[in-house]
N, C-alpha and C positions, 0 to 999 in steps of 0.2 A: 543250553547253547544250541542243541539240535533243533529245538522248537523255534528259537529265535532265527536260526539260519533258515528254517523252512518258511517262516513268515516272510523273511527278507526276499527269499527266492520268489514267493507268490507275488509280492509287491514288485519285484523287478519284472516278472512276467507281464503284470498288468500295465506297467508303464511302457514296456516294449510294445504290447498289443495296442495301447492307446495311441502310440506313435507310429504304427505300422502304416505301410503305403495305402492299404485299403481303408483304415480309419482317416487317415489324412485326406485321401481322395474325397471321400463322401463329405467330410466336414467342409473342405474347401468348395465343393460343388454347392453344399447348402448354403454357405455364406455368400457366395456369388448370387444364388437364386434369391435369397432374402433381399439383398441389396438391389437386384434388378426389379423385384416385385414392388418394392418401396418407391423406386423411381417411376414405375408405371402408375402407382398410386390408385388404382381403381380395380374393382372386381364386380362383375355382374352375375348374379345368381338367379337362376330360373328353377322353379320347382314348387313343392308343396309348402304351405305356409309356416309349418312348424320350423322350418330351417332358418327363418328370421330369428328365432330364439337360439338355435344352435350356433349360428355365426356371430352372435353377440360376444361369444367367448373368444372367437378368432379376432374380432374387432378389438378387444381388450389387449390381445397380445400383439396385434399389428395395427396401432391406431393410425399409422401413416397411410394405410390403404382404405379408401372410401368405398363403402359397400353399397351396391344398388340391387334391388330386389324385383323380380317379376314372379309373383307367387299366387297360388290358388290350388285348385285341384288339377292333377295331371291331365284329365280329359280336356281341360281348357288351355292349359299352359303349353302343353306339347304341340298341339296343332298350331297355335300362335307362333311358336318358335320356327316351325316349318314354313309358315306363311311369310315371315319375315325373311327367311333365307331365300325363298323363291323370288322375293323382291330385291334381292342382293344385299339385305341388311344382315350382317353377322354381328349380332349384339350380345349373345349369351357366351359367357365363359365357362360355366359349369352348370350341369343339370343334376338336381337331387330329388328323388321321389320314388313313385312305384315302378315296378319293372315293366308292365305291359306297355305303357306308352313309350318308354324308351326303346323297348324291343320292336314294337310294330312299327313306329314312325321313325325313329333315328337309326336304329341297326339295319332294318330292312332297306332303308334309303341310302345306306352307306355315307352317313354324314357325321360319323364319330372318329375321333382320334383314338389310337390304342392307349390303355392306361399303364401297362407295365413299364414302358420306357420313361414314364413320368415319375415313378416312385423312387424316392431317394432315401428316406429315413430307414436305417436298419430295423427299427422296431416295427416298421410297417412291412417291410420285406420279409422279415422272420415269420414264415408261415406257421410255425409252432405256436404262435400267439393266437391263432385263429381256430375256431370250431373245426374239429376233424382234421387239424393240422394242415390246412391249405387255404389259399384264397378261393373265394367263390365268385363265379361269373355266370351270367345267364346265357351268354352267347356260346355258340359251338367252339369258337376260337380261344376262349378264355382270354379275351383281350379288351372288351369294349364296354360291358355293363358290369361293374363290380358291385357285389351284393355285400352289405356290411351289417344287415339286421337279419336276425333269425327268430322272431317271436313265435311262440307256440299258439296256434289258433285251433278253434274247436268247431268252426262251420259257419259262424255268423248268424246264429239263430237265437232269437230272444222271445220273451214271453211276458204277458201281463200277470203280475203277482197275485192279483185278486181273483184271476180266473183259472190259474194253472198251479198245480202242485208239482214242483220240479221232480219230486221223488217218484212220480209215476214214470219218468223217463230214464230208461237204462241203456237205450239203444236208439240210433237214428230212426229205426223202423217204427218205434213207438210214436214218433211224430206223424206217421201216416195212419194212425188208428182212425177208423171211420167216425169216431166221436168228434174229431177235430175238422171233419169235412165242412167247408164253407166258413171256417173260423180262422183262416190264415190268409195274411197279406204277404205277397212275394215281390221282390224287385224284379223288374223285367230283365230277362237273361242277356240282353244286349246293352244294358247299362254299364258304363265303364266303372272300374273300382274293385272293391273287395269280393264281389260275387264271382269274379273270374277265378280266384284262388279257391273259393269254397266249391265251386262247381268242379274245378280240376281235381280237388281232393275227393269228392264223392265219386266222380267218374272213374278214377284210377285206383279206388280202394276196392279190392277184391270182394269185400263184404257188402258193397253197396252197388257201385257200378251204374251202367246205363239204365238198367232196370229201375233202380231208385229214382233217377231223374224222370223216367217216363211215368212212373206211378205218382210222383209229386206234382207234376204239371198236368197230368191227364185225369187223375182220379180224386184230387183233393178239393176241387172246386175252389182254387185259390183266386183271390182278387189280386190283380197285377197293378203295380204303380211304378213310376219312374222318379218319384219325388221322395227322398228319405224323410224330410220333415213331416210329409203327409202320413207316411207310414208310421212314424213314431207317434204322431197325433192319434191315429187310429188305434194303435196298440194300447197307448195310455188311457184313452177315454172309453175303451170297452168293446167297440164293434168287433174287434179281433182278438183272439187269445195268443196267437203265434205270428211271429214276424220272420220271414225267411230273407236274410242277406241284407237287410236295411241297416244303415249306418246312423251314428249319433245316440246309441242307446246309453253309453256311459254318461254323456252330457245330460240327457233327459232324466236318468236316474239321479243325477246329482242335483237337480232342481226340484226333485220331489215327485216325479211321475211313477207310477207303479209298475216299472218295467226292469227287466234284467236280461242279461245275455247268458245263455248256457256256456259256461266257460270250458276251455279245453280240458279233456279228461271226464266230461260229463257222460260221455257215451262209450260203450265198450269197443266200437269200431276204431277208436283211437283219435289222433290229432295229427296236425301237420305243422310244419315250420315254413314261414314265408316271411318276406320283407313287406310289411305294411307300407313303409315309405322309404325304407333303407337301401337305396341303390344310387350309384353315382356314375355319370357318364360325361364325356368331354366332347362337346360339339366342336367339329373342325373349324379352322379359321377363327380361333378366339381372339377378340380384340386385346386381351391382356394376358398373353401366354404365360409370363412368369408368375403373375399373381394367381393364375389358375393352378399352375403346378404346386405353388405354395399351399394354397388352400386345399387341394387334393390330399396332399401329405399330412396336413394338419387334420383334416376330417378323419383320415383313417389312423391317425395316431392314437396312443392311449388317451391323451387329453381330449382330442376330438371326439372319441366315442364315449367318453364319460359325459361330455357336454350333450352329445345326442341323446343318451339315456335320460339325463336330467331334464332336458328340454321337453321331451315327449311326456315325462311324468308331470312336470310342472303346468303344461298347458291343459286348460279345462277340457274335460271329456276324455283325455288320454290316461292310460293306466301304465305307461312305461314300456317302451320298446326294449327288446333284449338284443344288445349288440352281439355279432359273431366273434368279437374279441373275447377271449376267455381270460385275459389277465387283467380284467377291471372288476370293480364291485358290482354286484347286481341288486343292491339294496333298493334302487329306484324301480326295479322291475316287479309288476304285480306278479305274485307267485304262480298262478296258473299260466302266465306267459313265459316263464322261465323254462329254458331247456333243462331237463333233468338227466344226469348221467345214467348210462345203461338203457335208455329207452330209445327205440327206433321210431323215428318220425318220417312221414312222407314229406320230402322237401319238394315244394312246388316250384321253386325257382330254378328249374332245370331246362336246359334247351329242348330236350325231347318232349317236355310237357308244355311248351309254349304255345303250340298250335291249338288255339281255343275253337277254331271253326267247327269241327265235328261235334264238339260239346255244345256250343251255342245253337248250332243248327238243330240238334236233337231236341233241346229244351224248347226252342221256339216252334219247331214243327209240331211237337206234341201239344203245346199250349194252344196253338192255332186250331188243331183238330178238336180239342176239348171244347174250345170256345164256339166252334161252328156245329157242334152236335145239337 
């Protein structure tokens, strides 16, 4: 009888909680939002290409909302968005992609709406569901650029499997062995993209720092390129044994080229956590504000983050991004990119690390000096 009474009491508490004013308020607000979003019937997504696959799951859940995409690399899409705004065209509802374009162009130009007031779902608002028990933002105010991805990265360095024995490399410093002088191709330091996070990690790592960047660009007789495809081709065909910061290695390896990336944990100086593509921001004056709010809550929900991980894993050349939500399966995430408990990672998506100017200036100055010798 006591057990039965206890179960009944718990059931009664659950019913009361489900009908509490707080529960009723958010449910009512959510139902009104869904209705208004369906009446708008449209959503325009700007960002990196993979989100076409992510939002297919949103489309299945809300077929009444027609999706339009303007996608590509952030270095092209973000400036386009700003040009449209300067011409008085407010076409973007939501921006999803890397952090630097959003920070340098949107945040600095003060064209973003704050995200916290748009969050409704309790499962999204519950910060215990997220890594380190909090929401992660890039901006100082913790308002404008929400980071939902925290994949572990190793530095963006790859090698030709026929020319390099990866067992020779225990440290980043091993990459600067004189035997590799003249045998490395490197992405130009001012190229937008992943190089920013890699250089940030090196620069702020006390075991590497500015000295490593100086030696890399000044003493290794590196060949510089701004073209990822060219770099992959050079690495795969043999003129170069090492590739610093070039993208597309996973795709190239998948089609049979003898290339591979040094994954996170390969070197004793550690690894870093960063969002490859996983941040979201809300351009102000969105043409479909209710659909935008609905899409934001869906993206940050458990279902949305599972879709994000699945989409990045399914797309050719990707090995599965690791969401910062901790309450979802991680089977889609390539093991070296999963965050492991008990390990301290340098988090590059922090406001105090967003100023890339001194890092890029150092790399470019050193490179120019080496080329002019």
